[in-house]
C-alpha positions, 0 to 999 in steps of 0.5 A: 138972646145973648146966652144963645148966641153963646151956645150957638158959638160953642156947639159950631166950634164943637162941630167943627173939631169933630168933623176935623179933618186932616192930610190923609182924609183927601188919600185914596190908593192909586191917586196921586198921593203927594198932591193929595197931601201937600198943603194939607194941614198935618195931623195932631194926633196920636200916631195909633189913632191917626193908623187906626182913623185910616187903616183903609190906607194901611197907614204905618208911621216911620217915623219922625225927625226935627230938621229945623225950628220951623221945619220937621220930617214925617215918614208914613207908609201908604198905601204899601209904599214909603212916603217922606213929608217935609211938615212946616207951619202945621201944613205938609209943605213937600211929599216925596215917595223913595221906598226903602229897604234892608239893602237899600235903607233910608238916611237922614243927615249929612254926607260927603260930596267928593269928599267934603261935607255938605252943608245941608240935610240930606235924605237919601236911600244907601247902597248896603248891598255889599254889607254883610247881613249879620252886622247888626245895628251901627253906633251912633257914631259909626263913620263908615259910608255908604254910596247913595242910589238916590238922595235929595237936599233938604232945603229948609228955607221953602222948605223942599225935598231938591234932587241931588246928584248922587254918584259922588255922594257918600253917607254914613251908616249912623244916619240910617233910620229905616224900620226895616233894619237897614245894613 
């Protein structure tokens, strides 16, 4: 009897692992993608395996960054759009739709508001339209500042994206992370 109970328990655990769902299982193109993702378990497989499993979504990794010991930023291309996620404790806590391009690259780092450094991390889309096409990659210590088209503070306590007024916000080109080349 004891061996039967142990066998049933092992089979239940294995069956659960085979059917384990991740956050992208509830996502459908044309639906409210942030709503479908928030609160769901973050996938913890190799990126290539996640992209293959969800090829119907056109899922493509856009990179990730550890914001703090307990919060991570993750970028995904989903259904042809760029979604930016904050993950904490194995769950997706906030999701933001913010497309980027070579002329409007994505940024993650600290910026300046009215000439003063921000005491928090900023996720933003910058205005690189005036940058020459020939500039190529920038040095990690390049302090050239670009104006923000749109920006959000990363609130590490909640974790959440908090909209910032971008009129006086300028960010260094060294924090541009987009796969489409940045400036």
